[in-house]
BANU-955081 format. One record per residue: x, y, z of N, C-alpha, C in turn; residue in three letters. Coordinates in pm, whole numbers, plus 32768, in hexadecimal, padded with zeros to 4 digits. Last residue first. Layout:
% residues N
XYZXYZXYZALA ...
This chain:
% residues 454
26E7B826911B2672B82D90B72633B8A490E9SER 280BB79C913627C1B826916F2768B82F90E9ASN 28ABB6A091D02830B6BE917127E9B754918ETRP 2A07B68391FC297FB6AD922F2919B6AB91B7GLU 2ACCB61691762AD3B5E191F22A2AB5F39221ASN 2A96B5D98FF42ABCB61990762A99B5DB910BLYS 2AF8B4D68F312A9FB5048F872AB9B5458FF2ARG 2BA0B4F88E052B9EB4CA8E922B20B5238ED5LYS 2B6FB4778CB82B5AB4B78D162B60B4968DA9LEU 2BFBB4548B972C0EB4118C112BD6B4838C73ARG 2B8AB3EB8A642B9BB4548AB02BA8B4258B2DALA 2B8EB39988F12B79B38689642BBBB3DE89C5MET 2B06B32D87AD2B2DB39C88082B1EB3698887PHE 2B5FB2D3865C2B44B2AF86E42B52B3268756PHE 2B92B21C85332B73B28C857F2B33B27B85FDGLY 2CA6B10985422C0FB14C85412C16B1C78578ASP 2DE4B15284ED2D89B11485342D0FB12A8504CYS 2EC0B21E84DE2EBDB181849F2E6AB13684F4LYS 2E4FB35D848B2E87B30184E32E6CB26684AFHIS 2DF5B3C2838D2E54B3FD83E32E91B3AB8437ILE 2D4BB2E883432D8FB33D82D52E04B39F8325GLY 2C81B31A84422C8EB2D983CD2CD5B3188368PRO 2CC0B3BD856E2C82B3DC84E72CC0B3618484LEU 2C8DB3F886B52CC2B3AF86692C88B3AC85E2LEU 2CA5B4E1879F2C46B4C487462CB7B48B86E2GLN 2CAFB4E3890D2CF8B4C788812C8BB49C882FLEU 2CE8B5968A3D2C86B54989E12CE6B554896BTYR 2D6CB63B8B022D30B5E08B242CE1B5888ACBGLY 2E4BB6F48ABE2DE2B7268AFA2D6DB6B68B31GLN 2F02B63C8A402F12B6968AB62EA5B6BD8B0BALA 2E64B62489722E95B5BA89B42EAAB5E98A4ATHR 2E69B70188D12DF1B6F589042E02B671895ATHR 2F7FB72F88852F42B79588D12EB7B75A8912GLU 3006B5DE88AC2FE9B660886F2FAEB6C188C5GLY 306EB48E88593050B50688C7304CB5848878ARG 308BB3B187AC3009B3D587CA300AB472880ELEU 31B3B39A87E03178B3A9875B30DBB3E9875CGLU 31D1B33388D931EFB3A288B331AFB3FA8818GLU 30AEB2648964313BB28489223154B31888F1CYS 3005B2CE8A893009B2C589EF309FB2B089D1LEU 3000B2F88B9D2FC3B2808B622FDBB24C8AF3TYR 3041B4098BBA3083B3A08BFC3056B2FE8BCEPRO 2F97B4998B223008B49A8AF93065B4098B3FASP 2E8AB4EA8B6A2EA5B4548B302F3DB4328B2CLEU 2E23B5AC8C822E97B5968BF92E97B4F58BEBSER 2CCEB5E18CB72D60B5B48CFE2DBBB5758C92GLU 2BCAB6A98D072C05B6608CAA2C93B6468CE2LEU 2AFBB6708E112B4CB6D08DD62B84B6688D70GLU 29A9B69B8EB12A02B6418E602A73B69D8E27TYR 2894B6B18F22292BB6C68F6F2989B6888F37PRO 27C7B7218E0E27E5B6C98E842879B6D88EA3TYR 278CB7ED8D61272CB7C88D9F2747B76F8E0BHIS 2870B8168CCD2839B8898CE327D2B8628D62GLU 28C3B70D8C8E2900B7658CFF28EDB7E38D15THR 2801B6EA8BB6281CB69C8C3B285CB6DA8CABPHE 2840B7AE8AF427AEB7A18B3527BCB75F8BB9TRP 2946B73D8AA3291DB7C48AC228A7B7E08B23GLN 28E9B64A8A3A2945B6468ABD2941B6C68AF1VAL 2841B67A89792812B63189CA2880B6458A45ASN 290FB6F288DB28A6B75F89002855B7018975GLU 29B6B613888F29E0B68589022979B6E38915ILE 28CEB5618803293AB5518852295CB5D188B6ASN 27DEB596878F27E2B53587DB2854B5028835GLU 284CB681871427C9B694874B27C2B613879FGLU 291AB651866B292EB68186EC28A9B6838744LYS 293BB50685DA2900B59E85CE2913B5BA865CGLY 2999B3F085C829F6B45685C329CCB50485C2ILE 2981B2DB86A82955B338864629C3B3A0862BTHR 2983B224876229CAB1E586E6298AB2508679CYS 29C0B2A988B0296CB282884729B7B25887DBTHR 29DCB2C38A122A08B2BF898D29B4B28E8919SER 2A59B3288B5729F4B3418B022A1DB3218A6FTYR 2AADB2C58C912AB2B2AA8C112A47B2C38B8AILE 2AD2B3478DC32A5FB3178D752A8AB31D8CD9LEU 2B6EB2EC8EE62B67B3128E7C2AF4B2E18E17THR 2B5BB383904D2B5EB3188FFF2B6AB34F8F5BGLY 2B28B44690FB2BC7B43F90CF2BD8B3BF9077GLY 2A18B38C91832A67B40391882AFCB3F5916FPRO 29C3B294908C29E6B2A691272A38B330910DLYS 28B9B2808FB2294DB29E8FC52964B2B99053VAL 27B6B2838F9427EFB1F78FB1287EB2158FD5TYR 274CB3858F3A2724B3508FBF2765B2D18FE1THR 277DB3808E1D27C7B3EB8E6E27B6B3C18EFFSER 26CFB2D58DA32771B2B98DC327B0B3118E27ALA 25FBB3708D7F25F8B2F98DDD2689B2D38DFCGLN 2658B4248CCF260DB4488D502617B3ED8DAFGLU 269DB38D8BF72715B3E68C5226D3B4108CACLEU 258AB3398BA225EBB2EB8BCB2675B3138C25ILE 254CB4408B4224F7B4038BAB2553B3838BF0LYS 2607B47A8A7925FFB4B88AEF25ADB4958B54ARG 25C4B3A789C72644B3AE89F22649B4018A8EGLN 24A8B40B897224C6B38D89A9255AB37989EFLEU 24EDB4E988F12488B4E9895D24AEB47789CAGLY 2580B480882D25B6B4E8888B256BB4F1891CVAL 24B8B417878F2533B3BB87CC2584B408883FLEU 2421B4C8872123E1B47387AE2456B42387D2ASP 24E7B540868224A6B58D86F12470B5288755ARG 24FCB46985DA2565B4A586112543B4E0868AILE 23F8B471856A2414B3E085B424B0B40385EALYS 23EBB55684CF239DB551853923C1B4D685A1GLY 24BFB53083FA24D1B585847A247BB56084E9GLN 24C6B3D883C82491B44B83C024B7B4A78419ASN 253DB28C8354252BB2E683B024EBB369836ALEU 254CB1BC828524D6B193831224CCB2298361LYS 263CB1DC820B25B0B1FE81CC2519B1F48226TYR 270DB1AD82BB26E5B23B82642668B2618235LYS 2701B0AC82DC26C9B111835726B8B1AF830BILE 275DAFEC823C26D2B030821526A8B085827DASP 2848AF8C82842832AFBD820627CBB01A81F3LYS 2927AF6983812888AF598377283EAFD382FALYS 2A13AFC383212A08AF32834A2961AF14834BLYS 2A0BB0BA83032A6CB06082A22A41AFD982B8GLY 2989B13E83BC292CB12E83412978B0D482E9MET 29DDB17284B229EBB0FF849629A6B0D6841BVAL 2980B28A84EC2A2AB25384FC2A43B1D884C9GLY 287FB292851C28C8B2C384992939B2B284A4LEU 27DDB23D85C6284CB1CE85AF2873B210851BGLY 273BB2BD866C2703B2B485EE2764B25985A4SER 2716B1F487A8271DB26E876E2702B24F86DCCYS 26F5B19988FB26CBB175886F26D9B1EB8823PRO 2824B1C489B72796B1E289A12778B1B6891DVAL 28DFB15A8AA528F0B13E8A092866B14D89CDASP 2934B1B58BB128B0B1E08B6D28D0B1DD8ACAALA 29BEB1238CD329D6B1228C3E294CB1348C00LEU 2A35B1708DF029B5B1608DB129DAB16B8D20VAL 2AF2B1168F182AECB13C8E982A77B1088E35ILE 2AC3B0CF90222B15B12E8FE72B3CB15A8F8BASP 2953B0E1908B29C7B0C690292A3CB1129011ALA 28A1B149912728E7B0CF91592969B0B290E8LYS 27E9B1F991212856B2359157289FB1AE9184GLU 26CDB13190FA26F0B1B2912A277AB1B99172LEU 266CB03B90C326F2B05D90932716B0D790A8SER 257BB01B911125CBAFDA91582662AFD7913AGLU 24D9B0C6906F2510B0FE90EB257BB0A6914DARG 24F5B1058F2124FEB0928F792531B0A59003ASP 242DB1AC8E542483B1C48EC52471B12E8F0CLEU 2416B17D8CEA23D4B1818D702435B15E8DF2GLN 24AEB1628C1D2482B1DD8C242432B1DC8C9ATHR 2516B05A8C03257BB0BD8C3F2530B1538C50ALA 2470AF578C832462AFBF8C2224C4B0308C4FASP 2518AE048CAB24EDAE838CDC24DCAEF68C64LYS 256CACC48CD4251FAD248C6F24F3AD8E8CBBGLU 26CEAC7D8D222646AC8D8D4A25F9ACD38CDATHR 27F5ABE18D5D27C5AC128CE9270EAC0E8D1BVAL 292EABF88DF7288AABD58DFC2858AC2B8DBAVAL 2A81AB878DFE2A03ABC68D9B2971AB9D8DCAVAL 2B3FAAEC8E632B0DAB6D8EA42ACBABC28E50ASN 2B74AA088DD52B2BA9EA8E312AF6AA688E7ELEU 2B8DA9BD8C732B93AA428CCD2B2CAA308D57PHE 2BA7A9268BA22BADA8F88C262BCEA96F8C90ASN 2B7EA9588A9C2BFEA96F8AC92C20A9448B6DGLN 2A92A8D38A912B07A8B78A3F2B76A8D48A57ARG 29E9A9858B422A1FA8FF8B4E2A8BA8BB8B05LEU 29F9AA878AB62A2DAA678B452A5CA9CD8B5AALA 2970AA4C89C229F8AA6B89CB2A52AA548A56ASN 2875A9FF8A3A28CBA9A489E2294CA9DD89E0ASP 2827AAE88AD22866AA6A8B162894A9FB8ABEARG 2815AB9189F12876ABBD8A61289CAB278AA7ILE 2731AB27896C27AAAB26893B282FAB3F8993LEU 2673AB3D8A3F2693AAA58A06272FAAAF89CBASP 263DAC478A442691ABF88AA726B2AB6E8A93THR 25A8AC4C89492635AC82895A2681AC5689C8LYS 24D9ABBE897B2520AB8A8904259BABD18915THR 245EAC218A6124A0ABAC8A7324FCAB9089FCGLN 24A9AD8D8A712454AD148A4624B8AC998A57SER 2560AE598AC124CEAE668AC1247DADE68AB4LEU 2670AE1B8BB02641AE3E8B34258DAE258B21ASP 27BAAE0E8C6A2707AE1A8C7126E7AE418BAAARG 2894AD818D3D2872ADC08CAC27F7ADAD8C78ALA 296CADE28E2128B8ADE98E1B28A0ADFF8D7BASP 2A7CAD5A8E7B2A58ADA28E1029BAAD6C8E1BVAL 2B54AD568FB12AD0AD128F4D2AA6AD8C8F07ARG 2C69ACDC903D2C20AD2C90192B99AD088FE3GLY 2D77AC008F7C2D39AC458FF52CC0AC978FD4THR 2DD8ABA78EA02D7EAB2D8EDA2D56AB808F77GLY 2E3DAC9C8E202E8DAC2D8E3D2E4CABBF8EA9HIS 2DC3AD688DC72DC9AD688E4A2E0EACEA8E77LEU 2DC9AD4F8C912E46ADBD8CF12E26ADB48D7ELYS 2D13ACB88C852D83AC8A8C752E07ACDE8CB1ASP 2C33AD728C9D2C58ACEE8CFE2CC8ACB58CF1ALA 2C67AE128BD52C92AE598C662C7FADD68CBBLEU 2C33AD728AFA2CB8ADB68AF72CCDADD78B95TYR 2B25AD478B322B7EACC38B4D2C0EACF78B45LEU 2ACCAE298B0C2A98ADFF8BA72AF7AD7F8B9AALA 2AECAE5A89F82B23AE908A502B1FAE7F8ADFLYS 2A54AD7789772AE1AD97896F2B3AADE589D5GLY 2946AD4A898F2998AD1189F22A22AD2B89F5GLY 2893AD8C88C928B3ACFD88DB290CACDA8944PRO 2803ADF789F727EDAD9D8980284AADE28911ALA 27EFAED68AB12856AE848AAE2868AE298A1DALA 279CAFCB8B31277AAFA88AB027E6AF4B8A8BCYS 2838AFE28C5127A2B0198C302764AFE38BA1LEU 2916AF558D0528EFAF8C8C822861AF7F8C5DASP 29A1AF9D8E252915AF8C8DF22919AFBD8D57ILE 2A9AAF1A8F012A71AF718E8029E3AF308E69VAL 2B6DAF2F90152AD3AF028FEC2AC2AF7E8F5ETYR 2CA3AEB390262C49AF12900C2BD3AEEF8FFEASP 2D73AE02905D2D34AE1C90D02CB5AE7490A3GLY 2E81AEC08FA12E57AE3B8FDC2DFDAE5A9051GLU 2DEBAFB58EDE2E54AF978F372E22AF038F66LYS 2DD3B0578D912D8BAFFD8DF72DFCAFD88E66VAL 2DC2B1258CC92E3AB1048D1D2E03B0C78DB5ALA 2D39B1968C0D2CEFB1748C892D54B15E8CEEALA 2DC5B1978B262DBFB2218B642D78B1FF8BF1ILE 2DBBB07E8AC72E22B0BC8AF02E20B1298B5BGLU 2CBCB0748A862CD8B03F8AEE2D50B06A8B32GLY 2CD2B114898D2C6BB1398A092C7AB0F58A71ALA 2D74B08788FF2D99B0FC893D2D4CB13589B8LEU 2CD6AFB9889C2D47AF88891F2D6AB0168959MET 2C4CB04A87EE2C01B00688552C6FAFE188D9SER 2D11B071872E2CCEB0EA876C2C98B0C08801SER 2D5BAF6986D72DACAFAF87372D85B03F875DVAL 2C4EAE8986EE2C8CAEFF86A72CF0AF51870CASP 2C45AD3F872C2C34ADA3875D2C7BAE1F8711GLN 2C3BABF7876E2C2BAC3787122C05ACD28746VAL 2D25AB48885F2C96AB9688502C80ABE187C0GLN 2DC0AA2B88AB2DC2AA8C88842D29AAD38867ILE 2DB8A94889492E3AA99589592E14AA08890DSER 2CF9A88A895C2CD8A909899A2D59A96589AFGLY 2CFBA7C588BE2D50A7A689362D39A82E8992ARG 2C94A81E87C52C51A7AA88212C76A79188BFARG 2D67A8B987862CF6A8ED879E2C95A8948803PHE 2E28A81C874A2E55A85E87C42DD7A8AF87CEALA 2DCFA75E867F2DE8A723870C2DF8A78D876ETHR 2CC6A7D985B72D69A7D385F52D56A7A88686LEU 2BC0A7EC85942BF7A76185892C89A75D85B7ALA 2B72A90B85902B74A8A385FE2B95A82785E5PRO 2BE6A93D84852C28A95884F42BFCA9088576LEU 2C19A881837A2BAAA8A383C82BD6A8CA8459TYR 2D0EA89C82D62C93A88782A02C0BA8A182E7ASP 2E03A9B982C12DADA93E83082D31A91982C9TYR 2E80AA8D825C2EA7AA0C82342E55A99F827AASN 2ED9AB61836E2EAAAB4B82F62EB7AAB982C8LYS 2ED9AC3B84962ED4ABBA84532E8BABB583D4VAL 2F6CAD3885542F25AD2B84DC2F4DAC9884B9TYR 2F8DAD5086A02FB6AD1E86432F4BAD2585D1TYR 2FFCADB287F02F8FADE0878D2FDCADA98708ALA 30B3ADCC889C3078AD3C88A52FECAD4F884AARG 308AAF1B88FA30DDAE9389083078AE2A8902ASP 302BB02588123009AFC2887D3069AF45889AVAL 3087B09C87393054B0F787A83046B0AD8830TYR 3049AFB9861A3082B02686693058B04C86E3PRO 3089AE6385EA3030AED185EF3064AF3C862DALA 3157AD7E853E3159ADBE85B730F4AE468594LYS 30CCAC7A84913120ACEB849A3101AD47850CGLU 30BCAB23841F30A5AB7D84983108AC018483VAL 3000AA2C835D3084AAA28358304DAB0883B6ILE 2FF7A8E883BD2FADA97183C1301CA9DC83AFVAL 303DA7F083A4303CA82D8348300BA8AD8332GLN 303DA78284972FC7A75D84462FCAA7AB83CBGLU 3141A7C184F73137A73784C930AFA71D8488GLU 30E6A8CD853A3129A8B884CB3136A81A848BLYS 304DA888862D3035A8C885DD3066A8B2852DLEU 3115A82E86D230AEA7EE86CA306AA80A862FSER 31C3A92686D8320CA88B86B03178A83A868FGLU 312EA9C1877B313CA9D386DC3176A944869DLEU 3118A925885830AEA94B881A30B0A95C877FVAL 3225A93888AD31D7A8C0889B3169A8CB884BALA 3242AA3988E8328EAA0588703257A9768851GLU 318BAA7789BC317BAAAC894131C0AA5C88C8GLU 3117A9B68AA7318CA9D18A653178A9EB89D4GLU 3031AA038B973027A9E28B1E30C2AA178AE2THR 2FE5AA568C9E2FFEA9E38C913010A9B88BF2GLN 2F70AB828C072F6AAB308C882F78AA9A8C74TYR 2F28ABDD8AF52FA0ABFD8B512FB8ABA38BCEGLU 2ED9AB6089BE2ED4AB678A4C2F45AB7E8AA0ARG 2EFFAC3B88972F2BAB9A88E52F09ABB88988ILE 2E02AC9887C42E50ACB9883B2E76AC298864ARG 2DFAACC386612DC5AC7D86EA2E39ACB38750ILE 2D2EAD37854C2D8FAD6D85B12D88AD0C8634THR 2D37ACED83EC2D15ACDE84612D5EACF784CBALA 2D95ADF882FE2D99AD6C832F2D61AD6A83BAPRO 2CC3AEC282312D25AEB782A42D25AE2682D4GLN 2C96AF5C81062C72AECF81432CEAAED281AATHR 2C1FB0A480BB2C91B04480D02C7CAFDC813BVAL 2B4FB15180E72B37B0E9806D2BBFB098806CLEU 2B81B1EB81C92B2CB1A481CD2B1CB1248171PHE 2C6FB28681592C8CB22E81BE2C12B1C881C4ALA 2BC6B34580C12C23B2EC806E2C34B28780DCGLU 2B5AB3EA81AD2B07B3A081492B4EB33C80F4LEU 2C58B445820F2C02B3F482552BA0B3A8820DILE 2CB0B4E081342D04B46C81762CA5B41881C9LYS 2BF2B5A881102C05B54880B32C47B4C980E5GLU 2BF0B625821E2B7DB5E081FB2BABB5758186THR 2CF9B6A481E62CE4B64182652C78B5E8823ETHR 2CCBB72D81172D1FB6E781012D0FB67D8166ALA 2BF6B7FB81712BE4B7AB81042C41B72980FCPHE 2BE0B7F582D82BF8B83282502BE8B7C281F6ASP 2AD2B79C83AB2B63B793837F2B69B7D682F5TYR 29CCB7FF83FA2A36B7DB84592AB6B7D7843AGLU 2948B80C82FB2936B89483742997B86C83D0LYS 2984B735826C29C0B7B7825029C2B83082B2LEU 28ECB68782FA2967B675830C29BBB6FB82E7PHE 27F4B6D382A427FFB6EE832A288BB6E6834BGLN 2800B6AF818227EEB73081B8280DB7498250GLU 280FB5AA818E287DB5E9816A287BB67F819FVAL 26F0B56981F62769B53A824027F3B595821DLEU 2661B5C081002663B600818126C4B5EE81EBTRP 26B8B4FC803F26EAB58D803A26DCB5E880B0ALA 2748B3DA809A26DCB42F809926F2B4AF8087PRO 285FB3527FE32838B382805727B0B3F08041MET 2907B30B7F1A2892B2C07F1B2868B2ED7FC1SER 29E4B3927EBE29FEB3377F33297EB3017F60TYR 298DB4177DD32A15B3B27DD12A12B3587E32ILE 288EB4817E39288BB4257DC12921B3B57DCDVAL 28D7B5337F23286AB4C67F1B2863B45E7EB2SER 29B4B5CE7EB329BAB5557F0D295AB5087F23LEU 2910B65D7DC8298FB5FA7DA929A4B5877E21TYR 2840B6CE7E702826B6717E14288BB61C7DEAGLU 28ECB7607F0D288BB7177F46285CB69D7EDBVAL 298EB8097E5E29D5B7B37EB42949B7517ED3PRO 29BEB8687D252948B83A7D702955B7E77DE3SER 2AD1B8327CF32A8EB8DA7D162A06B8DB7D30ASN 2AFAB7457CB42B1BB7837D3C2AE1B8127D6FLYS 29F0B6CA7BE32A86B6F97C012A82B7277C91GLU 293EB58C7BB3294BB63A7BE029D8B6367BFAPRO 29AAB4CF7A84299BB4D37B022996B56C7B37PHE 294BB448793E297FB4CA79872957B4F87A31HIS 298FB33178952961B375790D2982B3DD7931ILE 2A2BB2B977F229FEB32877D129ABB36F7831SER 2A7AB1A278642AD5B22178622AA8B2A6783FGLY 2998B106783929A6B15B78B42A1FB1BF78B9TYR 2954B090774A2947B133774D2987B14F77CCGLU 2931AF76775B2976AFAF76EB29AAB0447703ARG 28B0AF4B784F2920AF1F783A2989AF4977BFALA 27BBAFE6781A2818B00F787F28AEAFCF787BILE 2747AF37774F2773AFB5772327D6AFEA77A7LYS 2731AE4C77D42792AE3E777227AFAED7773AARG 2667AEAE789E26E8AE7378C3274CAE787866LEU 2588AEF277E925C2AF6378672668AF34788DVAL 2540AE1D776A2574AE84772625BCAEEA7783GLY 2514AD5B783D257AAD3F77F525ABADAB77A5ASN 2422ADC678AF249BADB678DF2522AD9C78B7VAL 237AADE477CF23B1AE5977F92412AE487851PHE 235BACC7779D2396AD23772823D8ADB47768GLY 22D1AC7278762355AC40785D2395AC9577F6THR 21C6ACC178A92241AD2D78C022B4AD0178ACLEU 211FAC0F78732114AC94782A218FACDA7840ASN 215AAB73794E2179AB2378BB2174ABC57874TYR 2190AB457A6C2177ABB97A202197ABB17989PHE 2193AA5D7B02211BAA867ACF2103AB047A71GLY 2284AA1A7B612228AA577BC521ABAA947B82ARG 2304A9AE7A6622DCA9557AEE227DA9897B52LYS 2335AA9F79FC22D4AA3B79CF229BA9DC7A20ARG 23F2AAFF7A9C2372AB5D7A8622F6AAEE7A62ALA 249DAA297A7E245CAA677B0B23DEAAA97B01LEU 2504AA6D798C24C7A9DB79B5247FA9E87A15LYS 2569AB63798124EBAB4D792E24C1AACD795AVAL 263AAB527A3A25CFABA17A62254EAB757A17ALA 26E2AA8E798C26AEAA5A7A17263AAAB47A53GLU 272EAB3078BC26CBAAC078B2269EAA997928ASN 27AFABF679432733AC2478E926F0AB9778DDCYS 2893AB7079AA2832ABDA7A0C27A6ABE479C2VAL 2909AAF778C728B3AAA379382862AAF179A1ALA 2972ABCB78362907AB8977FF28B8AB207886SER 2A19AC3B78DF29B5AC8B78DD2933AC2678A1ASP 2AA5AB6679D72A9CAB7C795A2A25ABD7794BPRO 2B6FABC07AF32AFAAB837ACB2AC4ABB17A49VAL 2C4FAC447B372C73ABC37B122BE6AB827AE7HIS 2C01AD467B6A2C39AD267AEE2C48AC9A7ADFASP 2B24ADE47C072B49AD5A7C262B8FAD2E7B89MET 2AA2AED27BDF2B0CAEC07C592B3CAE327C6CTYR 29F7AECA7B122A36AF487B302AB3AF3C7B80LEU 295FADD67B1D299BAE177A8C2A1DAE887AA1LEU 2908ADE27C26295AAD7B7BE829B9ADA17B62GLN 2850AEBF7C2128E1AEAB7C802939AE427C41TYR 27A8AE6A7B7A27FAAEC67B50286AAEDA7B94VAL 2742AD8C7BF62775AD647B8327D5ADE47B48SER 26B4AE157CD72738ADB77CEB2764AD937C83SER 25FFAEB67C452672AEF97C9726CCAE8F7CB6ARG 2557ADF47BCE25B8AE4E7B812627AE747BD6LEU 24EDAD847CAD2523AD1F7C41258CAD787C07LEU 246CAE487D2024E4AE177D732534ADBD7D0FGLU 23AAAE997C442400AEE47C93247AAEB77CB6ARG 231EADA97C27236BADDF7BCA23D3AE347BF5ILE 229BAD8C7D3622FEAD2E7CFD233BAD597C93VAL 2210AEB27D49228AAE7D7D9622D0AE037D6APRO 21F1AF457C0E219EAEE67C81222AAEBA7CB2LYS 2260B0A67C062267B02C7BEF21F9AFBE7C31MET 2276B19E7C6A21FBB1717C3021EDB0E97C0ALYS 237BB1BE7C96230DB1C77D0A22A7B1A57CECGLU 240EB1BC7BA4240BB1637BF52395B1467C69ALA 2309B2327A8F2365B2457AFC238DB1E57B5FPRO 2329B194796322D0B1A879E32333B1C27A3CVAL 23C1B195789D235EB1ED788022F9B20478E6THR 2527B19B78F9249CB16878FE2438B1A978ECSER 261BB21C78F72614B1C2788E257FB1867885PHE 2625B2D379CB2666B301796E264CB29878C2GLN 25CAB2257AB4256AB2917A69259CB2C279F3ASP 26B5B1907AD72628B1357AA325DEB1A57A68LEU 2742B2287B4E2770B1FE7AE026E6B1D27A9BVAL 26BBB2807C3E26F3B2EC7BF126F4B2C27B75TYR 26AAB1767CB5263FB1B57C812642B23D7C10ASP 27C3B1697CF82783B10E7C932705B1477C6ELEU 27C7B2377DB82828B23A7D5727E2B1F17CD0ARG 2733B1CA7E7C26FFB2537E312757B2627DB2ILE 27A2B0BB7ED42716B0E47E8D270EB15C7E41ARG 2894B0687F3E2895B0C97EA32818B0DA7E74TYR 2837AFDC7FFA2891B04E801A28A7B09B7FA5GLU 27B3AF007F852765AF6C7FD327B6AFDD7FE7LEU 2861AE9F7ECD27E0AED17E9527A1AF247EF3THR 2923AE2D7F75293EAE917F1128C4AEE37EE3GLY 289AAD87801628BFADFB805528DEAE5F8001GLU 2848ACCA7F4427E6ACF97FA62811AD797FE9CYS 295FAC857ED528E2ACC27E7C287FAD107ECEVAL 29E2AC177FC42A26AC8A7F6129B0ACD67F12ARG 2946AB438013294CABB080782995AC3C800BTHR 2959AA907F2728CFAAD27F6128EBAB387FB1ILE 2A5CAA5E7F182A11AABB7EA029AAAAEE7ED2PHE 2A96A9D37FFB2AC8AA6E7FF42A96AAB17F8BALA 2A01A8F97FCA29E2A95D804D2A1BA9EC803AARG 2AB1A8A87EF82A24A8D67EF229E4A9067F51GLU 2B9CA8867F902B9EA8DB7F1F2AF8A8FB7EFCGLN 2B61A7A880332B89A82880662B6EA8987FF7LYS 2A1DA6E77FCD2ABAA6FF7FCE2AE3A7997FECGLU 2922A6AE80A92972A6DC803C29E5A6EE803BLEU 28DAA67781C42910A61581642953A63080E4TYR 284DA72F822F28CFA732824D2924A6DA81FDGLN 2760A7C3821227A0A7798184282DA77881A9TYR 2702A82582FE26B3A7C282DB26F8A7788253LYS 27F8A8D9831F27F4A878837A278CA8068332GLU 2791A992824A2806A93982342828A8CA8296LEU 26B6A9F382B4269BA98F82242728A952820ETHR 26F6AA74838C2699AA0883A3269FA9B4831FSER 277CAB3A831827CAAAD783972771AA5E8374ARG 26E1ABC082872739AB8E8248277CAB178292LEU 263CAC37835A25FCABDF82F9265CAB7D82B1VAL 26F1ACD683F526A3AC4B842A266FABFA83B7LEU 2743AD84831627A0AD30836D276AACB283A9HIS 264AAE1982E12694ADA9828B26EFAD5782D0SER 2518AE0883C425ADAE2D83B62619ADD98358TYR 23E1AE0F830D244FADC9836A24D3AE15835EGLN 22FDAE5D826E235FAECF82CF23AEAE918316GLY 2286ADBF81C22280AD9C825522ADAE1882AAGLU 22E0AE2A80BB224FAE1680F32229AE0E8191LYS 2401AE3680DB23B7AE96809C2325AE9A80E2ASP 244CAD3681332483ADAC817B241DAE2D8141ILE 23C4AC99807923BFAC9B811023CCAD1A8163GLU 245EACD57F9F23CEAD027FA0239EACEC804DLEU 2551AC897FCB2541AD0E7FBD24B7AD417FB8LEU 2538AB677FEC2563ABBE80522549AC49804AILE 24DDAB277EFF2481AB127F6C249EAB6A7FCEASN 25B8AB6F7E402537ABAA7E4724D7ABAC7EB4LEU 2663AAA77EBD2687AB3E7EC325FDAB927EB7ILE 25DFA9C17E632600A9CE7EDF260CAA657F08LEU 260EA9EC7D542584A9F97D882570AA007E0BGLU 2715A9D07D3C26DFAA587D292651AA557D4DARG 2739A8D97D822782A94E7DC0272DA9B77DCDLEU 2672A7B67D952678A8307D3626B0A8A57D87ASN 26D8A67B7DF926B2A6F67E1F26D4A7647DB8VAL 271DA5897DBB26AAA5BA7D712687A65C7DA4LYS 2846A4D17D73280BA5537DB7279AA5957D8BASN 2846A37F7D53284FA4087D17280AA47A7D80ALA 2938A2C07E1228AFA2E57DF928ADA3687DC6MET 
């Protein structure tokens, strides 16, 4: 049966939904791909590549458009703007797609959407870019903010923030890493699971498997069609999780029989990591704010048959008196700006501003206030985020230790030698894309003192 789905129109619809509705790109894309699961693998790969590429290169694409269009990109009608952005991405970054096909399909789509009077404009802009792209002069390094913003498609205010905290070379490595596509990372279960048997199962299904760094049983996987369809996934033998997230579980150093509270647990990766380390003993109380989030945790826990995980809906900013001084370990992986995972969540950088980050810091401290009361004297609090700015990370830890009876405790006993350094000996680790082989992530291990002196 002939395939009647117009892939480029599908891409246009996705981009418009993200732009107009303010939806997160990875959720819209995932939902669309699930709806069109019957499409060929290469067709779904094309949709993913163009959508993600158009989003992550948006600033650079607009810079190019503005060189060739009489109408600035920001002044264009949304349909035309997203159509041109996605078309320019194909022209510049997808060599196997003929320029003529890109231009012709864009014109057809403009006409189909009712923009008959703009078909000449669309055609003229795209054909001129295809012919003359090599003549564009991009910003030079002697204008560091503009250079980094345009070349790596990062909002200027974020570039300025990174340059305040890191030198130019480090900042450029971080921004460059965000634009490099990384393979999915999985963790093979430890308890009652044979690692070699799982690896063999993946290879039998033609999955390319490569050892990931820093953590045992962590692997990169490539060349699969639909990961949830893999036998190892359906059996609950593997969990999708970045190495950085696994490391937060490692530094918790859970012991058999421990009671663990994970305050912001969805989708459940860290909670299940700790449950696995408990080897069927103890309990992990995995909490999150809404049923939508807790359902994600329940689905993952059920698939992996974890009987020592209890999932509940609770607001981490509200005190739970029944949990006072009960937990051996509390994990506060708090809501954050997500700047460390911009390589995977392409539109985070366009949705943020400094005011939102300040609001997040307030939220993070409110959660820490409650978390501090649940840890037993002598117990452990793990604070973590998937961001890379000091305001949400080490500055929060410093504030916390000044106001609550906690002290940082060395991470070195729980980390591989490659990650150990001056800060890990002090009790915290900032992982940076491009510098480390994982997402940007922050983690700190805090021990509760025996006495509360307030």
